[in-house]
Structure formats: structure tokens, C-alpha cells
N, C-alpha and C positions, 0 to 999 in steps of 0.2 A: 942328288939325281940330276942328270941333263934332260930337261923336258922341252920338247918342240911344241909350241901351242899355235894353232891356226885359229883364226877368226871368222866370224860370219861376214855379212855383206857390207857393213858400215865401218868407218874408222873408229877406234876405241881410245879411251881416255877417261879420267876421273869425272870430267863434266862434259863428255862427249856422248852423243847419241842416247839411247835408253834401252831398257829390255836386257835380252840376252848379251848384247855387245858390252853393256855396262858391267854385267855379272862377270863376263870373262876378264875384263880388266881387274876388277877386284880380286879375282882368283889368282891372277898373275901377280898382283901386288903382294898378296899374303904368302904365296909360294916362294917369292924372293926373300921376304922377311924369315921364312922358315930355313933359309939357306940353299935353295936349290938354284941351278943355273937354268934360267928360262930364256929360250930363244923364240921370239914372236914372229908370226908370219900374218900380217894384217894389212888393211887398206892403207893406201896412201893417206897422210893426214892424221894418222894416229899419233897420240901425245902421251908419253909415259911420265910426265910430270916429275922428272928427277929419280924415278924408281931405277934401280941398278939392275936392269934386265941384262942378260948376257949378250943379247943382239936383237936387233929388229930389222926385218927384211919387208920393205913395202911391196904390197901386192896390188896390182893395178885391178881395173874393173872387170867383171865377168864378161867372158866373150864365148865362142864356140869350143874353145879348147877344153880338154877333160876335167881337170880340177887344178885351178891355178895356185891354190894354197899348197897342195901336195907337190906340185911341180917345183914351186919356190923352195920348199923344205928340202926336196931331194937334190936340187941344183946346189943349194947351201952346203948340204952335207958332203957332196962330192968335191966341191971347191975347197972347204976348209978342213976335211977330214973328221969333223965332229960328228959322232954317231950318237943319237938319242937313246936314252934309257926308256923314255916315254914319248909317245906321239899322241897328242889329243886332237882329235877332229872336231872342230866346232862349226863346221860348214857342211851343209847339205844342199843337194839340188840335182838336177838331172845329170850334171857333169861330174858328180862324185865318183872316184875310182876306187873299186874295192881292194886293188893290190895295195893301197896305202896301209892295209892293215898289217902287212908283212914288213913295215918300214922299221920298227923298233921292237924291242923285247916286250915292251907294254904299250898296247894300242887301246884308246878309250875313245868313246864318242859321246858328246853331250847332246842330247836331242832337244829340239824346240818345240816341235808339234807333230802329231802323228800324220796329219793330212799332207805335209811336205816331206817329212823323213821317212815315211812308210814306203814311198815309191822305190828309192834304191833298194830297200830290203826286198820287196816284192819282185823286183827286176832280177836281183841276184838269186833269190831263193834261198831256202835254208834259214837257219836261226843266227842272227848276228850275236856277237859276243862283246863284253865289256862296254855294254851300253848303258848310259846314265840318264835317268829322269830326274827333274827338279821337284817332283810332287807326287803323292800317291795317286792323285787323279790321273796324271799323265801316265804313270806306270800302269795304272789300270786300263787306260785307253789302249796302250800297246799290247797288253796281255790279251785283250779282245782280239787282237789281230795275230796272236800266238808268238808275239815278240816279248821276251822276258828282259827286264831291265833292273839295275840297281838304282836306289832312290838316294839322292843327295840334295838337301834343300838348298835353294839360293841363300846368300848371305851378303850383307852390306856393312860398310865400315862403321865402327863405333863413333869414330872421332867427327864424322861429318854431320851429325844430328843433334841439334840443341833440344835438350829435355826441358819441358816447362810444366811445372805444377799449376801455374795459373793460366786461364784462358780468357778470350774476349767475347765469348758467348755465341759465336756464330758457328755453323756447320760448314764443312768443305767437302768437295767432291773434286777428284782429280783423275784424269786418264785421257785417252784418245776419245775424241766425241764420235761415237758410232753407235749404231742402233742396238746392238746387243748389250750395252753397257747401261742403257736407259737413264741418262742423267736426268730426265724429266721426273722419273719417279723419286729420285733423291730431292729434287726441287719441290715436289708436291708435298713429300713428307716433312721436309724443313718448314715450309710455309704453314702447313696444318698445325705444326707445333709452335707457332709464332717465331720461328728463328730466321735470322738472315743466312743466306747461303753463298758461297764463293765457288764458283766453277772454274777449275783451271784445266786447260787442255786445248789443243788445236782442233779445228773442225775437220777431223780425218775423214768424215763423211759429210759433206756439206749439206745433203739433204736431211740427215739427223739433226745437225745444228739447227737449220731453219724450222724444223718442225718440233724439236723437243728443247731447245734452249732459247732461241732468239724470242718467241712469244712471251716468255716470262720476263726477258729483259725489258721489253716494251711495257708490259702490264704491271710489273712490280720493280721499277727501277731503283727503289730504295730498300728492296728485300733481296734481289737476285743480281749478282755481279758475276761478270765473266772476265777472266783474265786469259787472253788468247794463248799466248806463248810465254811460258815462265821458264827462267834459268833457274839453276839449283838454289842459288842465294834467295830469290823471290819465293821459291816453293817452300824452303825451309822457314822463312820469315812468316809466311801466310798460314801454313800448315801447323806449325808448332803453337800457334796460339789459338787454334780452333777448339771449340767445345768438343767436337766429335767429327769423325770422317764417316760419311755414308758410303759404303762399297756396294753399289746397285749393280743388278744384272736382270735380264729378262728370260723368258722361257728358253730362248734358243742359245744361251750363253752359260757355258760351264766354266768358270774361271779356273785355269790350272795352277795359279799361284797368285799372282797380283803382287808384284814388287812393292807397290804403293801401300799395301797392307802393313808390310814390315817397316816400311818407312814411317807410317803413322805410329806403330808401336815404339819405334826408336825415339819418337818425339813426345812420347806419353800421352797420345791422342786415342781415345777409346773409339771402338769401331762399331757401327751398325752394319753387320754383314748379311747381305741378301744371300738366301740359299734356298734354291727350289727343291721341294719334297720330292723325293725319288730321283733326283739328279744332283746329288751333292757336289758341291765345288770344294776347291782346296781349303777355304777358309773353315770348313767343317772338318772334312776328312783328313786333313793335316793338323787340325788343331792349331791353326795359326792364331786363333782366339779361343780361350775357354769361356763358354757362355756364362755371362754374369760376372766374370773376373776380368776381362780384358775388353769387355764391350758385350753386345748382345747379337745372337743370331736371329734374323728375321726369316723364318721359315714359311715360304708361301707355296701355294699351289699354282696360281696363274698371274703372272704379272700383267696380263691385260685387264685384270680386275683391280682398278686402283682403289676400290673400297676395301678389298681384302689386305692390300698393302697398307693403308692408312689404319685399318682396324688392328692389325698386328704390330704395326711399326710405331704408332704414337705412344703406347705404353712404354716401349723400349726407350724412345727418344727422350721421353720426359723422366726417365729414371737414370739417364746416362751419367748424371753427377754422382751416382752411388758407386761408379767405376773408380777405383784408385789409379791415377795416372802413373804413379810410381811402379804399380804392378804391371802396367803395359810396358814400360821401359824394362823391367826385369825379364818379362817373357821374351823380349827382343834379345837381350844379353845373353839369356840362357839358351837360346836356340837359333837365332837367325843373324849371327854376326859373320862377316866375311872371314875372320880368323877361324871360326868353327868350320865353315865351309872348306877352307884350304886344308885344315887337319884332316877332315874327312877325305878329301880327294887324296891326300898324302897316304893315308892308310889304305884307300883302295888301290892306289898304284903299287905299294908294297905288297899287299894281298895278292894282287895279279902276279906280280913278279916272283913271288914264293910259291904260288899254287898254280899258276897257268891261268888261261882264259876262263872267265865265269859267265854264266847266263844271268844269275841273280844272287846277290848276296846281301846280308844286312850289315850295314856299316854300324859299329856298336856305340857310337856316341854322336 
């Protein structure tokens, strides 16, 4: 198939950016391996690391024009005469153009989050089709707004992650340091269990950093360590040797997936996954981990009640060595590799090509 793939706001590459942009790159990489001609329309500065994509058209920064990604793809098609079998839109915003849906026999959209992607749908009215969500939680969120989507989980490459049976006894937390992710709760839990903890991530919200991380650095300099900005090599080195990964959140944060969760599994690192009762996040709804097999679910009522977090979390953390690190890696390989992700997308493209636009379908593997 000839696939036109647009990207989001940032440049893409194997070690560039993070989040959805990284996933789009992995998808492109695997679709090429499957033999498809992938033409990419992405930000200037993207790097395809030797991947033999069919073409790359740099797209400049966002401005007041309608949709720079679609315009670039349309101009490329008119210039070269290449007509796509599939056009996948991975960019949304106020400038998104609904006519891009008619650009190719198969049009698909990968959503990022309801609060930014819901606006174009609401503006245009009606039920959009061929929309893909990356988790059951996100799928459910859109369903509440009467938008149906097909779910295909994120995936990451097997060859990037070092699997370690041994560990060095410390806990790790990684992510953007912002209030909803509550790194302080991960720190409190580790300290109560007598563990050192490494915090990795930029101070996305400086107020959160100064309130929830900095005080522990001053008070427990031999127990709490902060690595401000980590590249992939540093992250793999630190995380792969961790005893466990503490995936924390608060009452306001319902994690829709958490790429770092499957990165932990890829490295064989058991997870303590926070999950608010009555507001289940993806680590539970999507069975990213099975409780007691790949880590433990810390089901809580109120993140503001530190006593509850410690009461429920300490027994889990003290039993973390009962988790088989090899089982964690097996969970990753069975469900969350980029190869599996690409094969699911390939199935979806063919399904739409053969059956026409869909509102919701179940991908069979």
C-alpha cells in the first residue's frame, strides 16, 4: 500500500521527542518493514535513521493556514502524481480540514486526547469515521461524547530495551513532573519502604517540582535523586536496573496509557500502578499489567490521603520481588511491541479498504 502519514507538532525520530510523535515514528518504521511505501509529512528536523521511507516532506511550523500537513500532502500528490491508498492524519487542532477525509480511499485518524480532538468533531457535527484510540480509557472518553473509535494499543520496538533479571534495589519514577502525576506520592511510598528512588523527568510544571520533588532532595539527599533530563540511553540504563517502577497519579489524573509503563515491562521492571477506585486508568482497564503477575495495582480512594496510599502501597512494594521479571518482558512481547501495533494498523487499513468506513471495529489480534 501507498501510505501518506502526517505527524503532530514536533519533529519525529527514534530518539526525538516523546509521546505520540515517538509512536508515529515507530509505526512508520514497522510499516516500512512490512513492505509498504510510506510517504511522511512531518516537522522540519525529523530524522528517519536510515529507514527506507518512500519520501519525506518537511512541514513548517503551525500558522493561520488551515492544515499545513494536509496542504503539503495534497501538493506532493499533485506534483508527483502519486495517489495514496491510505492517508493517516495524526494532527489535530483548530486548523484541521475535514476535506482531507476524501483525499484517499482509506482515511484514518489517530486521536491523542478528547479535550483537543473533540473540538473539530463538534465543529463539523456528525459522527466521524475510521478514528483510532490507543486505549480502552480513551475509547470510553470519546464514547461519552458519542464518538465511536477503534482501539489499537501503542507499541514500542523490542530491540531498544535491555531486559535485566537482576536489579540494584532502588525504585524509579519517570515522567513529566506535573501535579496530576504526583511524584511526591511515589517518593513517600519508596521512603516508607526503605528504598532509594530515582526521579527522572523535566519540571514541566515548576510549581509542582518545587512543591513535590525539591523538598525531598534537600531532606533526603542520600535517598531521593533527581535526573532532570534523560536521553534514551540514560533512561534505559537507570530504569532497567530498578527494582520497580512506581506509576503514580492523583484524583485528577486518569492515565490514558502511559508509554513508560510498557517501557518498564520491556525492561522486565515490575510496576506499582496507582489506580483510583471508580476512575480506572489504562493500567487496569487495558490490563497493561495483571495484578500479582507483572506488578501490583494500588487501588485507592483519595490521593490526598497519604495514609491510605501508604497503608495500601507498602505491602505491595514489600512483595515486589515475588514478581517474575521475565513475565514482565513476556507481557510486553505478547501485547505491546511496535511490530504488533503495525500489523494491527495494517489489518485495519485492509478492513476499511474492503468494507468501507467504520465507526468501531474490533482488531482481532
